[in-house]
C-alpha atoms as one frame of an Amber mdcrd trajectory, in Angstrom:
protein
  -0.212   0.189   0.177   1.462   3.179  -1.033   1.677   6.072   1.767   1.500
   9.675   0.417   3.018  11.819   2.807   4.953  15.076   2.267   7.470  15.937
   4.052   9.711  18.949   4.266  13.348  18.335   4.840  15.508  21.669   6.636
  18.372  22.232   4.182  21.944  23.106   4.823  21.421  26.786   4.770  18.320
  26.896   7.300  20.635  24.507   9.189  23.749  26.887   9.481  21.557  29.965
  10.207  20.148  27.608  13.825  24.246  27.297  14.265  23.901  23.358  14.186
  25.900  22.592  10.869  29.319  22.423  12.088  27.565  18.821  12.878  26.855
  16.584   9.880  24.842  13.367  10.494  27.376  11.437   7.591  29.849  11.522
  10.189  30.882   7.491  10.991  29.932   6.813  14.355  27.367   4.207  16.254
  23.982   5.388  17.272  25.304   3.793  20.727  28.951   5.918  20.454  26.918
   8.894  20.054  24.256   8.725  22.423  27.307   8.382  25.129  29.264  11.553
  23.374  25.849  13.205  23.944  25.121  12.259  27.307  28.558  13.238  29.273
  28.340  16.363  27.242  24.759  16.952  28.988  26.898  16.034  32.014  29.237
  18.793  31.918  28.297  21.583  34.611  28.052  25.401  32.736  30.536  27.692
  33.635  28.586  30.325  35.963  28.813  33.056  33.399  26.489  30.864  31.120
  24.657  29.723  33.076  23.512  33.402  33.902  23.330  34.160  30.131  21.227
  30.813  29.381  18.875  32.240  31.758  18.484  35.519  30.564  15.501  36.062
  28.326  16.159  37.769  24.900  13.858  38.479  22.157  13.754  35.982  19.094
  15.984  37.648  16.476  14.466  37.922  12.587  15.803  34.474  12.039  14.740
  32.729  14.341  11.303  34.003  14.338  10.838  33.307  10.589  12.077  29.552
  11.541   9.435  29.667  14.374   6.769  30.658  11.581   7.880  28.492   9.030
   8.381  25.334  11.546   4.843  25.982  12.764   3.027  25.876   9.466   5.032
  22.987   8.467   3.741  20.944  11.786   0.457  21.587  10.932   0.510  21.191
   7.233   2.646  17.416   8.672  -0.370  16.229  11.303  -2.606  17.267   8.303
  -1.465  14.261   6.844  -0.617  11.776   9.448  -1.160   8.984   9.805  -1.370
   7.347  13.293  -0.512   4.218  14.566  -3.153   2.428  16.919  -2.119  -0.691
  19.561  -1.509  -2.880  19.735   1.285  -2.961  16.812   0.969  -5.756  14.486
   2.190  -6.913  11.311   0.820 -10.592  11.191   1.091 -12.486  14.104   4.730
 -10.554  15.126   4.169  -7.487  17.851   5.890  -4.353  17.443   7.614  -2.286
  20.212   8.743   1.247  19.815  11.589   2.645  21.575  12.295   6.121  20.072
  13.444   5.403  16.812  14.104   1.527  17.086  11.323  -0.869  16.704  11.389
  -4.444  17.123   8.807  -7.077  16.307   8.815 -10.676  18.070   7.459 -13.159
  17.572   7.840 -16.462  19.945   6.886 -20.009  19.824   7.745 -23.410  22.042
  10.830 -24.012  19.965  12.060 -20.928  18.933  12.165 -16.717  18.928  12.093
 -14.673  16.129  12.963 -11.005  16.663  13.265  -8.353  14.099  15.179  -4.907
  14.644  15.054  -1.958  12.399  15.773   1.572  13.081  14.065   4.555  11.036
  16.408   7.385  11.587  17.779   7.993   7.956  15.443   5.764   6.768  13.758
   7.859   3.897  15.920   7.689   0.439  16.893  11.087  -0.846  14.236  12.554
  -3.576  15.164  14.222  -6.940  13.087  17.388  -6.595  14.745  18.386  -9.887
  12.539  16.505 -12.055  10.047  18.424 -10.305   8.732  14.814  -9.444   7.628
  14.378  -5.851   7.479  10.578  -5.178   6.018   9.738  -1.981   8.077   9.559
   1.291   8.342   6.236   2.148  10.801   4.482   4.669  12.516   1.509   3.257
  14.994   0.937   6.938  17.768  -1.813   6.625  16.428  -4.930   9.052  17.795
  -7.320  10.685  15.654 -10.510  11.596  17.492 -12.917  14.732  15.907 -16.676
  14.714  17.163 -18.448  17.813  16.992 -21.901  18.710  18.496 -23.200  21.754
  22.012 -21.662  22.047  22.558 -20.763  18.583  21.343 -17.521  16.946  21.215
 -16.693  13.672  21.462 -13.503  11.889  19.864 -12.585   8.968  20.494  -8.843
   7.796  18.186  -7.160   4.808  17.789  -4.645   2.511  14.844  -3.061   0.551
  16.117  -3.076  -3.316  16.409   0.008  -4.963  12.690   1.343  -6.222  11.616
  -1.897  -4.443   8.114   0.358  -4.555   7.954   1.746  -7.881   4.807   0.850
  -9.797   5.258  -2.096 -12.044   3.040  -2.126 -15.291   2.044  -4.817 -17.128
   3.150  -5.812 -20.208  -0.212  -6.146 -21.945  -3.658  -5.388 -20.999  -3.976
  -9.342 -20.441  -1.514  -9.743 -17.797  -1.806  -9.015 -13.922   0.806  -7.147
 -12.257   3.514  -9.470 -10.722   4.283  -9.381  -7.060   7.854  -7.491  -7.167
  10.433  -8.863  -4.693  11.254  -5.745  -2.292  14.045  -7.087  -0.139  17.201
  -8.862  -0.692  19.424 -10.442   1.925  22.820  -8.504   2.687  24.865 -10.509
   5.010  24.623 -13.532   7.219  26.019 -14.440  10.726  25.358 -17.419  13.097
  26.214 -16.380  16.909  26.929 -19.383  19.546  25.522 -18.147  23.158  24.423
 -15.161  21.828  26.042 -12.253  19.833  29.852 -11.034  20.004  31.705  -8.800
  17.509  33.937 -11.383  16.650  31.706 -13.624  15.199  32.178 -14.334  11.838
  29.849 -12.387   9.008  29.523 -13.284   5.071  27.965 -11.189   2.545  25.421
 -12.133   0.640  27.673 -11.649  -2.591  29.754 -14.305  -1.805  27.076 -16.785
  -0.915  26.001 -19.370  -3.502  22.693 -18.058  -5.318  21.204 -21.544  -4.645
  21.533 -20.883  -0.961  20.251 -17.441  -0.905  16.824 -18.317  -2.656  16.591
 -21.596   0.013  17.087 -19.004   3.045  14.696 -16.796   1.531  12.142 -19.403
   1.588  12.942 -20.340   4.640  12.209 -16.928   6.290   9.392 -17.123   3.692
   7.866 -20.319   6.027   8.282 -17.933   9.154   6.046 -15.670   7.855   9.050
 -13.262   6.452   7.015 -12.735   3.239   7.426  -9.786   0.419   4.186  -8.858
   1.270   5.298  -8.590   5.144   8.142  -6.583   4.230   5.769  -4.046   2.717
   3.641  -4.106   5.534   7.061  -3.592   7.523   7.966  -0.599   5.963   3.680
   1.102   5.957   4.950   0.772   9.676   8.068   2.600   9.547   6.810   4.899
   7.796   3.621   5.849  10.266   6.797   6.074  12.728   9.583   7.875  10.859
   6.974  10.494   9.492   5.486  10.598  13.416   9.021  11.163  14.850   9.833
  14.428  12.331   6.567  15.975  13.452   8.175  15.671  16.909  11.458  16.571
  15.580  10.008  19.751  14.277   8.350  20.658  17.532  11.558  19.942  19.517
  13.435  22.177  17.028  10.473  25.065  17.516  11.030  24.895  21.209  14.753
  24.461  21.332  14.385  28.135  19.148  11.978  29.955  21.273  13.723  28.659
  24.650  11.979  28.020  27.740   9.745  30.791  29.353  11.188  32.520  32.048
   8.795  32.090  35.321   6.838  35.730  35.942   7.755  36.800  39.096   5.592
  39.348  41.508   8.045  42.706  42.497   6.819  43.241  46.240   6.185  46.734
  47.237
């Protein structure tokens, strides 16, 4: 199911005005490391003079005022087309759990447990707006399927194919549109007694095509089909859009600053 969501991305010039352009997202650090860096930065106390400056109420500059007005309009427009995810968050017989931008799908049986992990951050491909053809925004996150049996853990890392959700037209009027394959295997790992970073991982390009086909068939037997992947993308799209709206709201609050408490003057 195609979801048409209009999403505006703040450009580098706007980021420069907000004084955050120096922090480039393509920096190659893990999310865990980044969270630790942010945590350490927040723990450091501000000097007294910086605390006083931060507590001093000041008026908004023209740039800040324009930014807040623009972001407010974007928030209203995004809310108008927002898709609401209602609990329980289910895809077939997998139960979804949200933690910020991270999503986990779980299915358990007496003999095995299947976990699917993905992150909606930076999961929307960059669009080519130069052509004037604004394609609907869709989140296509990489996702990892973990199948646990006793002490063994099979990791199947999957990615959506480029153009997986492009409309495929039949060659003739007599033909029905065929269901295209939307995802493929990127790499495989097999852990003993849980995950560890010293385990051998093999790239899918080095695996025999017949073996890849059989692994995909095994996933299909467990309910992880291409139709399932489409539903996963639908859930990711709605979640990413909700977090984008939250980001805009927080950006507006950050620009305005927290209001100062009102104090009464005793005469």
